[in-house]
N, C-alpha and C positions, 0 to 999 in steps of 0.2 A: 785517259790522257790523249788519246787519238783525237777525240772530238774537240777537246780544248786546244790542241795544237792546230787543228784545221781552222778553228775560229780565230786564233791569233794570226795565222797566215792570211786569212781573209781580211782581217782588220789592217794588217800590215800593207797588203797590196792596195786596198782602198785608200789608206792614209797617204801612201806615196803618190798615188794617182791624183787624188783630189786635194792635196795639201794647199794649193793656192786658193781653192774655193772655201776650204775650211777656215783659213786665216781671214779671208774677206768676210765670211759670215760672222766670225767672232768679232771682228772690228765693227761691223754694222750693228750688231746686237749689244755692243758695249761690253763684251766678255773678255777683252784682252786683260790678262792678269796683271800686266805691268804697263802703265802709261808712261813711257819714257821716249823722249825724242831721239835718243841714241839707238834705239832698237827699230830698225827699218822693217818693212814688210818682207824683204828678201831674207832677213835673218829669221823672222818668225816662220817663214816657209821652210827654211833649211832645218830648223829645230823640229818642226812637225814631221818632215820627211825622215829625219834621223830617228825620232821616236818610233815611227812606223817601221823602219828597217829593223830596229831592235825587236819589235813585236814579231816581225817576219822571221827573223833568225831564231828566236825562242820557239816559235811555232814549228819551224822545220826540225829543230832539235827534239821537241816533244813528239812529233809524228815519227821521227826516226827511232826514238827510244821506245815508243809504244809498239812499233812494228818489228823491233828487234834488230834494227840495223846498227844502232849506236851502242 
């Protein structure tokens, strides 16, 4: 569980840091899941960062659990 937690922490940090680049890359490749004029790029970035924060929190909990802290 420790390794899985560390991987989730890494994915979370990278996702928060590179969220704008991830959203731009998805748009340029046509990978946006919903083509809607109401969803702006800032909304997509916010959702990407939020998902990354969830990964980060779950990773921290897993590392804490594996090391006996939690």
